[in-house]
Chimera marker file (.cmm) of the C-alpha trace (Angstrom):
<marker_set name="trace">
<marker id="1" x="32.044" y="10.367" z="-3.134" r="1" g="1" b="0" radius="0.5"/>
<marker id="2" x="29.801" y="12.594" z="-5.505" r="1" g="1" b="0" radius="0.5"/>
<marker id="3" x="26.180" y="10.721" z="-5.236" r="1" g="1" b="0" radius="0.5"/>
<marker id="4" x="24.046" y="10.062" z="-8.737" r="1" g="1" b="0" radius="0.5"/>
<marker id="5" x="20.469" y="9.421" z="-9.259" r="1" g="1" b="0" radius="0.5"/>
<marker id="6" x="19.591" y="5.871" z="-10.251" r="1" g="1" b="0" radius="0.5"/>
<marker id="7" x="18.674" y="6.756" z="-13.678" r="1" g="1" b="0" radius="0.5"/>
<marker id="8" x="21.983" y="8.075" z="-14.398" r="1" g="1" b="0" radius="0.5"/>
<marker id="9" x="23.651" y="5.020" z="-13.526" r="1" g="1" b="0" radius="0.5"/>
<marker id="10" x="24.605" y="2.025" z="-16.058" r="1" g="1" b="0" radius="0.5"/>
<marker id="11" x="23.068" y="-1.082" z="-15.113" r="1" g="1" b="0" radius="0.5"/>
<marker id="12" x="26.683" y="-2.685" z="-15.008" r="1" g="1" b="0" radius="0.5"/>
<marker id="13" x="27.199" y="-0.590" z="-11.751" r="1" g="1" b="0" radius="0.5"/>
<marker id="14" x="28.399" y="-3.023" z="-8.995" r="1" g="1" b="0" radius="0.5"/>
<marker id="15" x="28.425" y="-0.455" z="-6.064" r="1" g="1" b="0" radius="0.5"/>
<marker id="16" x="26.339" y="2.418" z="-4.760" r="1" g="1" b="0" radius="0.5"/>
<marker id="17" x="26.007" y="4.452" z="-1.972" r="1" g="1" b="0" radius="0.5"/>
<marker id="18" x="23.220" y="6.741" z="-1.897" r="1" g="1" b="0" radius="0.5"/>
<marker id="19" x="22.711" y="9.900" z="-0.268" r="1" g="1" b="0" radius="0.5"/>
<marker id="20" x="19.837" y="10.675" z="2.059" r="1" g="1" b="0" radius="0.5"/>
<marker id="21" x="19.007" y="13.655" z="-0.569" r="1" g="1" b="0" radius="0.5"/>
<marker id="22" x="17.810" y="11.094" z="-2.935" r="1" g="1" b="0" radius="0.5"/>
<marker id="23" x="15.190" y="9.388" z="-0.440" r="1" g="1" b="0" radius="0.5"/>
<marker id="24" x="14.320" y="11.574" z="2.518" r="1" g="1" b="0" radius="0.5"/>
<marker id="25" x="10.915" y="13.233" z="1.091" r="1" g="1" b="0" radius="0.5"/>
<marker id="26" x="9.317" y="10.385" z="-0.330" r="1" g="1" b="0" radius="0.5"/>
<marker id="27" x="10.605" y="7.529" z="2.157" r="1" g="1" b="0" radius="0.5"/>
<marker id="28" x="11.311" y="5.348" z="-0.462" r="1" g="1" b="0" radius="0.5"/>
<marker id="29" x="14.099" y="4.070" z="-3.090" r="1" g="1" b="0" radius="0.5"/>
<marker id="30" x="13.848" y="6.113" z="-6.495" r="1" g="1" b="0" radius="0.5"/>
<marker id="31" x="12.522" y="4.882" z="-9.715" r="1" g="1" b="0" radius="0.5"/>
<marker id="32" x="15.031" y="2.476" z="-11.645" r="1" g="1" b="0" radius="0.5"/>
<marker id="33" x="16.468" y="1.419" z="-8.122" r="1" g="1" b="0" radius="0.5"/>
<marker id="34" x="15.841" y="-2.144" z="-8.746" r="1" g="1" b="0" radius="0.5"/>
<marker id="35" x="17.076" y="-2.282" z="-12.496" r="1" g="1" b="0" radius="0.5"/>
<marker id="36" x="20.597" y="-2.021" z="-10.958" r="1" g="1" b="0" radius="0.5"/>
<marker id="37" x="21.245" y="-5.840" z="-11.403" r="1" g="1" b="0" radius="0.5"/>
<marker id="38" x="24.845" y="-5.741" z="-11.441" r="1" g="1" b="0" radius="0.5"/>
<marker id="39" x="24.687" y="-4.138" z="-7.884" r="1" g="1" b="0" radius="0.5"/>
<marker id="40" x="27.273" y="-6.121" z="-5.352" r="1" g="1" b="0" radius="0.5"/>
<marker id="41" x="27.422" y="-3.692" z="-3.059" r="1" g="1" b="0" radius="0.5"/>
<marker id="42" x="24.623" y="-1.141" z="-1.652" r="1" g="1" b="0" radius="0.5"/>
<marker id="43" x="24.369" y="1.425" z="0.705" r="1" g="1" b="0" radius="0.5"/>
<marker id="44" x="21.246" y="3.104" z="1.615" r="1" g="1" b="0" radius="0.5"/>
<marker id="45" x="22.108" y="3.754" z="5.489" r="1" g="1" b="0" radius="0.5"/>
<marker id="46" x="20.610" y="6.946" z="7.005" r="1" g="1" b="0" radius="0.5"/>
<marker id="47" x="18.487" y="7.534" z="3.895" r="1" g="1" b="0" radius="0.5"/>
<marker id="48" x="15.194" y="7.981" z="5.930" r="1" g="1" b="0" radius="0.5"/>
<marker id="49" x="13.599" y="4.544" z="3.717" r="1" g="1" b="0" radius="0.5"/>
<marker id="50" x="10.322" y="3.456" z="5.296" r="1" g="1" b="0" radius="0.5"/>
<marker id="51" x="10.279" y="0.636" z="3.181" r="1" g="1" b="0" radius="0.5"/>
<marker id="52" x="11.960" y="-0.980" z="0.148" r="1" g="1" b="0" radius="0.5"/>
<marker id="53" x="9.675" y="-1.852" z="-3.112" r="1" g="1" b="0" radius="0.5"/>
<marker id="54" x="8.088" y="-5.589" z="-3.292" r="1" g="1" b="0" radius="0.5"/>
<marker id="55" x="10.958" y="-6.316" z="-6.387" r="1" g="1" b="0" radius="0.5"/>
<marker id="56" x="14.172" y="-5.492" z="-4.461" r="1" g="1" b="0" radius="0.5"/>
<marker id="57" x="14.765" y="-8.932" z="-5.078" r="1" g="1" b="0" radius="0.5"/>
<marker id="58" x="15.748" y="-8.722" z="-8.385" r="1" g="1" b="0" radius="0.5"/>
<marker id="59" x="18.724" y="-7.511" z="-7.410" r="1" g="1" b="0" radius="0.5"/>
<marker id="60" x="20.524" y="-10.963" z="-6.900" r="1" g="1" b="0" radius="0.5"/>
<marker id="61" x="23.994" y="-10.530" z="-6.836" r="1" g="1" b="0" radius="0.5"/>
<marker id="62" x="23.815" y="-8.196" z="-4.058" r="1" g="1" b="0" radius="0.5"/>
<marker id="63" x="26.575" y="-9.266" z="-1.607" r="1" g="1" b="0" radius="0.5"/>
<marker id="64" x="26.314" y="-6.443" z="1.062" r="1" g="1" b="0" radius="0.5"/>
<marker id="65" x="23.047" y="-4.632" z="1.775" r="1" g="1" b="0" radius="0.5"/>
<marker id="66" x="23.346" y="-1.514" z="4.157" r="1" g="1" b="0" radius="0.5"/>
<marker id="67" x="20.009" y="-0.375" z="5.529" r="1" g="1" b="0" radius="0.5"/>
<marker id="68" x="21.461" y="0.867" z="8.924" r="1" g="1" b="0" radius="0.5"/>
<marker id="69" x="19.669" y="3.799" z="10.518" r="1" g="1" b="0" radius="0.5"/>
<marker id="70" x="16.350" y="4.162" z="8.432" r="1" g="1" b="0" radius="0.5"/>
<marker id="71" x="12.941" y="3.704" z="9.228" r="1" g="1" b="0" radius="0.5"/>
<marker id="72" x="12.694" y="0.056" z="8.326" r="1" g="1" b="0" radius="0.5"/>
<marker id="73" x="9.571" y="-1.890" z="10.221" r="1" g="1" b="0" radius="0.5"/>
<marker id="74" x="9.922" y="-5.047" z="7.693" r="1" g="1" b="0" radius="0.5"/>
<marker id="75" x="11.560" y="-6.464" z="4.556" r="1" g="1" b="0" radius="0.5"/>
<marker id="76" x="10.096" y="-7.405" z="1.342" r="1" g="1" b="0" radius="0.5"/>
<marker id="77" x="9.429" y="-11.392" z="0.855" r="1" g="1" b="0" radius="0.5"/>
<marker id="78" x="11.626" y="-11.058" z="-2.952" r="1" g="1" b="0" radius="0.5"/>
<marker id="79" x="14.649" y="-10.682" z="-0.618" r="1" g="1" b="0" radius="0.5"/>
<marker id="80" x="14.471" y="-14.410" z="-0.329" r="1" g="1" b="0" radius="0.5"/>
<marker id="81" x="15.768" y="-14.175" z="-4.085" r="1" g="1" b="0" radius="0.5"/>
<marker id="82" x="18.802" y="-12.589" z="-2.590" r="1" g="1" b="0" radius="0.5"/>
<marker id="83" x="20.932" y="-15.670" z="-2.500" r="1" g="1" b="0" radius="0.5"/>
<marker id="84" x="24.546" y="-14.087" z="-2.795" r="1" g="1" b="0" radius="0.5"/>
<marker id="85" x="23.997" y="-11.911" z="0.110" r="1" g="1" b="0" radius="0.5"/>
<marker id="86" x="26.505" y="-12.534" z="3.117" r="1" g="1" b="0" radius="0.5"/>
<marker id="87" x="26.103" y="-9.018" z="5.147" r="1" g="1" b="0" radius="0.5"/>
<marker id="88" x="22.809" y="-7.584" z="5.909" r="1" g="1" b="0" radius="0.5"/>
<marker id="89" x="22.941" y="-4.580" z="8.283" r="1" g="1" b="0" radius="0.5"/>
<marker id="90" x="19.616" y="-3.356" z="9.469" r="1" g="1" b="0" radius="0.5"/>
<marker id="91" x="20.695" y="-1.773" z="12.684" r="1" g="1" b="0" radius="0.5"/>
<marker id="92" x="18.832" y="1.186" z="14.041" r="1" g="1" b="0" radius="0.5"/>
<marker id="93" x="15.720" y="0.756" z="12.373" r="1" g="1" b="0" radius="0.5"/>
<marker id="94" x="12.000" y="0.092" z="13.745" r="1" g="1" b="0" radius="0.5"/>
<marker id="95" x="11.950" y="-3.601" z="13.632" r="1" g="1" b="0" radius="0.5"/>
<marker id="96" x="9.800" y="-5.026" z="16.221" r="1" g="1" b="0" radius="0.5"/>
<marker id="97" x="9.989" y="-8.638" z="14.676" r="1" g="1" b="0" radius="0.5"/>
<marker id="98" x="12.818" y="-10.171" z="12.383" r="1" g="1" b="0" radius="0.5"/>
<marker id="99" x="11.267" y="-10.577" z="8.941" r="1" g="1" b="0" radius="0.5"/>
<marker id="100" x="11.194" y="-14.129" z="8.209" r="1" g="1" b="0" radius="0.5"/>
<marker id="101" x="12.656" y="-13.949" z="4.852" r="1" g="1" b="0" radius="0.5"/>
<marker id="102" x="16.013" y="-13.310" z="6.776" r="1" g="1" b="0" radius="0.5"/>
<marker id="103" x="15.674" y="-16.984" z="7.323" r="1" g="1" b="0" radius="0.5"/>
<marker id="104" x="15.718" y="-17.661" z="3.737" r="1" g="1" b="0" radius="0.5"/>
<marker id="105" x="18.568" y="-16.051" z="2.694" r="1" g="1" b="0" radius="0.5"/>
<marker id="106" x="20.894" y="-18.864" z="2.313" r="1" g="1" b="0" radius="0.5"/>
<marker id="107" x="24.529" y="-17.050" z="1.775" r="1" g="1" b="0" radius="0.5"/>
<marker id="108" x="23.756" y="-14.635" z="4.808" r="1" g="1" b="0" radius="0.5"/>
<marker id="109" x="26.673" y="-14.950" z="7.338" r="1" g="1" b="0" radius="0.5"/>
<marker id="110" x="26.834" y="-11.453" z="8.938" r="1" g="1" b="0" radius="0.5"/>
<marker id="111" x="23.236" y="-9.899" z="10.370" r="1" g="1" b="0" radius="0.5"/>
<marker id="112" x="23.030" y="-6.685" z="12.441" r="1" g="1" b="0" radius="0.5"/>
<marker id="113" x="19.715" y="-5.881" z="13.995" r="1" g="1" b="0" radius="0.5"/>
<marker id="114" x="21.176" y="-3.919" z="17.247" r="1" g="1" b="0" radius="0.5"/>
<marker id="115" x="18.960" y="-0.519" z="17.835" r="1" g="1" b="0" radius="0.5"/>
<marker id="116" x="15.900" y="-2.183" z="16.593" r="1" g="1" b="0" radius="0.5"/>
<marker id="117" x="12.967" y="-2.594" z="19.177" r="1" g="1" b="0" radius="0.5"/>
<marker id="118" x="13.162" y="-6.727" z="19.051" r="1" g="1" b="0" radius="0.5"/>
<marker id="119" x="12.016" y="-8.611" z="22.161" r="1" g="1" b="0" radius="0.5"/>
<marker id="120" x="12.726" y="-11.962" z="21.395" r="1" g="1" b="0" radius="0.5"/>
<marker id="121" x="14.077" y="-13.813" z="18.127" r="1" g="1" b="0" radius="0.5"/>
<marker id="122" x="12.162" y="-15.818" z="15.995" r="1" g="1" b="0" radius="0.5"/>
<marker id="123" x="13.243" y="-20.019" z="16.452" r="1" g="1" b="0" radius="0.5"/>
<marker id="124" x="13.976" y="-19.389" z="12.721" r="1" g="1" b="0" radius="0.5"/>
<marker id="125" x="17.149" y="-17.915" z="13.971" r="1" g="1" b="0" radius="0.5"/>
<marker id="126" x="18.314" y="-21.122" z="15.363" r="1" g="1" b="0" radius="0.5"/>
<marker id="127" x="18.727" y="-22.985" z="12.293" r="1" g="1" b="0" radius="0.5"/>
<marker id="128" x="20.970" y="-20.127" z="10.550" r="1" g="1" b="0" radius="0.5"/>
<marker id="129" x="24.746" y="-20.091" z="10.276" r="1" g="1" b="0" radius="0.5"/>
<marker id="130" x="25.120" y="-16.641" z="11.026" r="1" g="1" b="0" radius="0.5"/>
<marker id="131" x="26.755" y="-13.989" z="13.207" r="1" g="1" b="0" radius="0.5"/>
<marker id="132" x="24.410" y="-11.691" z="14.840" r="1" g="1" b="0" radius="0.5"/>
<marker id="133" x="25.094" y="-8.287" z="16.342" r="1" g="1" b="0" radius="0.5"/>
<marker id="134" x="22.048" y="-7.674" z="18.933" r="1" g="1" b="0" radius="0.5"/>
<marker id="135" x="21.916" y="-4.612" z="21.231" r="1" g="1" b="0" radius="0.5"/>
<marker id="136" x="20.681" y="-4.567" z="24.075" r="1" g="1" b="0" radius="0.5"/>
<marker id="137" x="19.969" y="-1.019" z="26.619" r="1" g="1" b="0" radius="0.5"/>
<marker id="138" x="23.632" y="-0.885" z="27.921" r="1" g="1" b="0" radius="0.5"/>
<marker id="139" x="25.532" y="-3.529" z="25.997" r="1" g="1" b="0" radius="0.5"/>
<marker id="140" x="26.373" y="-5.493" z="22.951" r="1" g="1" b="0" radius="0.5"/>
<marker id="141" x="26.075" y="-8.870" z="22.282" r="1" g="1" b="0" radius="0.5"/>
<marker id="142" x="27.615" y="-11.254" z="19.513" r="1" g="1" b="0" radius="0.5"/>
<marker id="143" x="25.531" y="-14.487" z="18.996" r="1" g="1" b="0" radius="0.5"/>
<marker id="144" x="27.215" y="-16.933" z="16.485" r="1" g="1" b="0" radius="0.5"/>
<marker id="145" x="24.436" y="-19.589" z="15.557" r="1" g="1" b="0" radius="0.5"/>
<marker id="146" x="26.036" y="-22.719" z="14.140" r="1" g="1" b="0" radius="0.5"/>
<link id1="1" id2="2" r="1" g="1" b="0" radius="0.2"/>
<link id1="2" id2="3" r="1" g="1" b="0" radius="0.2"/>
<link id1="3" id2="4" r="1" g="1" b="0" radius="0.2"/>
<link id1="4" id2="5" r="1" g="1" b="0" radius="0.2"/>
<link id1="5" id2="6" r="1" g="1" b="0" radius="0.2"/>
<link id1="6" id2="7" r="1" g="1" b="0" radius="0.2"/>
<link id1="7" id2="8" r="1" g="1" b="0" radius="0.2"/>
<link id1="8" id2="9" r="1" g="1" b="0" radius="0.2"/>
<link id1="9" id2="10" r="1" g="1" b="0" radius="0.2"/>
<link id1="10" id2="11" r="1" g="1" b="0" radius="0.2"/>
<link id1="11" id2="12" r="1" g="1" b="0" radius="0.2"/>
<link id1="12" id2="13" r="1" g="1" b="0" radius="0.2"/>
<link id1="13" id2="14" r="1" g="1" b="0" radius="0.2"/>
<link id1="14" id2="15" r="1" g="1" b="0" radius="0.2"/>
<link id1="15" id2="16" r="1" g="1" b="0" radius="0.2"/>
<link id1="16" id2="17" r="1" g="1" b="0" radius="0.2"/>
<link id1="17" id2="18" r="1" g="1" b="0" radius="0.2"/>
<link id1="18" id2="19" r="1" g="1" b="0" radius="0.2"/>
<link id1="19" id2="20" r="1" g="1" b="0" radius="0.2"/>
<link id1="20" id2="21" r="1" g="1" b="0" radius="0.2"/>
<link id1="21" id2="22" r="1" g="1" b="0" radius="0.2"/>
<link id1="22" id2="23" r="1" g="1" b="0" radius="0.2"/>
<link id1="23" id2="24" r="1" g="1" b="0" radius="0.2"/>
<link id1="24" id2="25" r="1" g="1" b="0" radius="0.2"/>
<link id1="25" id2="26" r="1" g="1" b="0" radius="0.2"/>
<link id1="26" id2="27" r="1" g="1" b="0" radius="0.2"/>
<link id1="27" id2="28" r="1" g="1" b="0" radius="0.2"/>
<link id1="28" id2="29" r="1" g="1" b="0" radius="0.2"/>
<link id1="29" id2="30" r="1" g="1" b="0" radius="0.2"/>
<link id1="30" id2="31" r="1" g="1" b="0" radius="0.2"/>
<link id1="31" id2="32" r="1" g="1" b="0" radius="0.2"/>
<link id1="32" id2="33" r="1" g="1" b="0" radius="0.2"/>
<link id1="33" id2="34" r="1" g="1" b="0" radius="0.2"/>
<link id1="34" id2="35" r="1" g="1" b="0" radius="0.2"/>
<link id1="35" id2="36" r="1" g="1" b="0" radius="0.2"/>
<link id1="36" id2="37" r="1" g="1" b="0" radius="0.2"/>
<link id1="37" id2="38" r="1" g="1" b="0" radius="0.2"/>
<link id1="38" id2="39" r="1" g="1" b="0" radius="0.2"/>
<link id1="39" id2="40" r="1" g="1" b="0" radius="0.2"/>
<link id1="40" id2="41" r="1" g="1" b="0" radius="0.2"/>
<link id1="41" id2="42" r="1" g="1" b="0" radius="0.2"/>
<link id1="42" id2="43" r="1" g="1" b="0" radius="0.2"/>
<link id1="43" id2="44" r="1" g="1" b="0" radius="0.2"/>
<link id1="44" id2="45" r="1" g="1" b="0" radius="0.2"/>
<link id1="45" id2="46" r="1" g="1" b="0" radius="0.2"/>
<link id1="46" id2="47" r="1" g="1" b="0" radius="0.2"/>
<link id1="47" id2="48" r="1" g="1" b="0" radius="0.2"/>
<link id1="48" id2="49" r="1" g="1" b="0" radius="0.2"/>
<link id1="49" id2="50" r="1" g="1" b="0" radius="0.2"/>
<link id1="50" id2="51" r="1" g="1" b="0" radius="0.2"/>
<link id1="51" id2="52" r="1" g="1" b="0" radius="0.2"/>
<link id1="52" id2="53" r="1" g="1" b="0" radius="0.2"/>
<link id1="53" id2="54" r="1" g="1" b="0" radius="0.2"/>
<link id1="54" id2="55" r="1" g="1" b="0" radius="0.2"/>
<link id1="55" id2="56" r="1" g="1" b="0" radius="0.2"/>
<link id1="56" id2="57" r="1" g="1" b="0" radius="0.2"/>
<link id1="57" id2="58" r="1" g="1" b="0" radius="0.2"/>
<link id1="58" id2="59" r="1" g="1" b="0" radius="0.2"/>
<link id1="59" id2="60" r="1" g="1" b="0" radius="0.2"/>
<link id1="60" id2="61" r="1" g="1" b="0" radius="0.2"/>
<link id1="61" id2="62" r="1" g="1" b="0" radius="0.2"/>
<link id1="62" id2="63" r="1" g="1" b="0" radius="0.2"/>
<link id1="63" id2="64" r="1" g="1" b="0" radius="0.2"/>
<link id1="64" id2="65" r="1" g="1" b="0" radius="0.2"/>
<link id1="65" id2="66" r="1" g="1" b="0" radius="0.2"/>
<link id1="66" id2="67" r="1" g="1" b="0" radius="0.2"/>
<link id1="67" id2="68" r="1" g="1" b="0" radius="0.2"/>
<link id1="68" id2="69" r="1" g="1" b="0" radius="0.2"/>
<link id1="69" id2="70" r="1" g="1" b="0" radius="0.2"/>
<link id1="70" id2="71" r="1" g="1" b="0" radius="0.2"/>
<link id1="71" id2="72" r="1" g="1" b="0" radius="0.2"/>
<link id1="72" id2="73" r="1" g="1" b="0" radius="0.2"/>
<link id1="73" id2="74" r="1" g="1" b="0" radius="0.2"/>
<link id1="74" id2="75" r="1" g="1" b="0" radius="0.2"/>
<link id1="75" id2="76" r="1" g="1" b="0" radius="0.2"/>
<link id1="76" id2="77" r="1" g="1" b="0" radius="0.2"/>
<link id1="77" id2="78" r="1" g="1" b="0" radius="0.2"/>
<link id1="78" id2="79" r="1" g="1" b="0" radius="0.2"/>
<link id1="79" id2="80" r="1" g="1" b="0" radius="0.2"/>
<link id1="80" id2="81" r="1" g="1" b="0" radius="0.2"/>
<link id1="81" id2="82" r="1" g="1" b="0" radius="0.2"/>
<link id1="82" id2="83" r="1" g="1" b="0" radius="0.2"/>
<link id1="83" id2="84" r="1" g="1" b="0" radius="0.2"/>
<link id1="84" id2="85" r="1" g="1" b="0" radius="0.2"/>
<link id1="85" id2="86" r="1" g="1" b="0" radius="0.2"/>
<link id1="86" id2="87" r="1" g="1" b="0" radius="0.2"/>
<link id1="87" id2="88" r="1" g="1" b="0" radius="0.2"/>
<link id1="88" id2="89" r="1" g="1" b="0" radius="0.2"/>
<link id1="89" id2="90" r="1" g="1" b="0" radius="0.2"/>
<link id1="90" id2="91" r="1" g="1" b="0" radius="0.2"/>
<link id1="91" id2="92" r="1" g="1" b="0" radius="0.2"/>
<link id1="92" id2="93" r="1" g="1" b="0" radius="0.2"/>
<link id1="93" id2="94" r="1" g="1" b="0" radius="0.2"/>
<link id1="94" id2="95" r="1" g="1" b="0" radius="0.2"/>
<link id1="95" id2="96" r="1" g="1" b="0" radius="0.2"/>
<link id1="96" id2="97" r="1" g="1" b="0" radius="0.2"/>
<link id1="97" id2="98" r="1" g="1" b="0" radius="0.2"/>
<link id1="98" id2="99" r="1" g="1" b="0" radius="0.2"/>
<link id1="99" id2="100" r="1" g="1" b="0" radius="0.2"/>
<link id1="100" id2="101" r="1" g="1" b="0" radius="0.2"/>
<link id1="101" id2="102" r="1" g="1" b="0" radius="0.2"/>
<link id1="102" id2="103" r="1" g="1" b="0" radius="0.2"/>
<link id1="103" id2="104" r="1" g="1" b="0" radius="0.2"/>
<link id1="104" id2="105" r="1" g="1" b="0" radius="0.2"/>
<link id1="105" id2="106" r="1" g="1" b="0" radius="0.2"/>
<link id1="106" id2="107" r="1" g="1" b="0" radius="0.2"/>
<link id1="107" id2="108" r="1" g="1" b="0" radius="0.2"/>
<link id1="108" id2="109" r="1" g="1" b="0" radius="0.2"/>
<link id1="109" id2="110" r="1" g="1" b="0" radius="0.2"/>
<link id1="110" id2="111" r="1" g="1" b="0" radius="0.2"/>
<link id1="111" id2="112" r="1" g="1" b="0" radius="0.2"/>
<link id1="112" id2="113" r="1" g="1" b="0" radius="0.2"/>
<link id1="113" id2="114" r="1" g="1" b="0" radius="0.2"/>
<link id1="114" id2="115" r="1" g="1" b="0" radius="0.2"/>
<link id1="115" id2="116" r="1" g="1" b="0" radius="0.2"/>
<link id1="116" id2="117" r="1" g="1" b="0" radius="0.2"/>
<link id1="117" id2="118" r="1" g="1" b="0" radius="0.2"/>
<link id1="118" id2="119" r="1" g="1" b="0" radius="0.2"/>
<link id1="119" id2="120" r="1" g="1" b="0" radius="0.2"/>
<link id1="120" id2="121" r="1" g="1" b="0" radius="0.2"/>
<link id1="121" id2="122" r="1" g="1" b="0" radius="0.2"/>
<link id1="122" id2="123" r="1" g="1" b="0" radius="0.2"/>
<link id1="123" id2="124" r="1" g="1" b="0" radius="0.2"/>
<link id1="124" id2="125" r="1" g="1" b="0" radius="0.2"/>
<link id1="125" id2="126" r="1" g="1" b="0" radius="0.2"/>
<link id1="126" id2="127" r="1" g="1" b="0" radius="0.2"/>
<link id1="127" id2="128" r="1" g="1" b="0" radius="0.2"/>
<link id1="128" id2="129" r="1" g="1" b="0" radius="0.2"/>
<link id1="129" id2="130" r="1" g="1" b="0" radius="0.2"/>
<link id1="130" id2="131" r="1" g="1" b="0" radius="0.2"/>
<link id1="131" id2="132" r="1" g="1" b="0" radius="0.2"/>
<link id1="132" id2="133" r="1" g="1" b="0" radius="0.2"/>
<link id1="133" id2="134" r="1" g="1" b="0" radius="0.2"/>
<link id1="134" id2="135" r="1" g="1" b="0" radius="0.2"/>
<link id1="135" id2="136" r="1" g="1" b="0" radius="0.2"/>
<link id1="136" id2="137" r="1" g="1" b="0" radius="0.2"/>
<link id1="137" id2="138" r="1" g="1" b="0" radius="0.2"/>
<link id1="138" id2="139" r="1" g="1" b="0" radius="0.2"/>
<link id1="139" id2="140" r="1" g="1" b="0" radius="0.2"/>
<link id1="140" id2="141" r="1" g="1" b="0" radius="0.2"/>
<link id1="141" id2="142" r="1" g="1" b="0" radius="0.2"/>
<link id1="142" id2="143" r="1" g="1" b="0" radius="0.2"/>
<link id1="143" id2="144" r="1" g="1" b="0" radius="0.2"/>
<link id1="144" id2="145" r="1" g="1" b="0" radius="0.2"/>
<link id1="145" id2="146" r="1" g="1" b="0" radius="0.2"/>
</marker_set>
């Protein structure tokens, strides 16, 4: 599947898979990425992302967000506006703490945080109705919180 720069995509685009060549030199999303307001699925895995822009929450139609294998240590607070988001994959990043904004995403049913530097899960996790995938040195654990 060919990868196109965000500036050449229509605002009606519903799915996008980003290639690492668009991000690796800057560690951030290309200009215009948060203008694709019809996106329902966004795969930014293995793209050397260091952070997401503060206005990332503009993508309110996102249902699936893949951020696996990047260098993210936090998430923008605006992600609380991603009210349609069902699956969030943040596995293999640099998270030391699970960002509180995750607890503010009402539709979230699947959360991957395996391969991060998490020592403890915050208290808000107990209030979520979501399946978590966590990793420990030699095993994977699926925790379903109801």
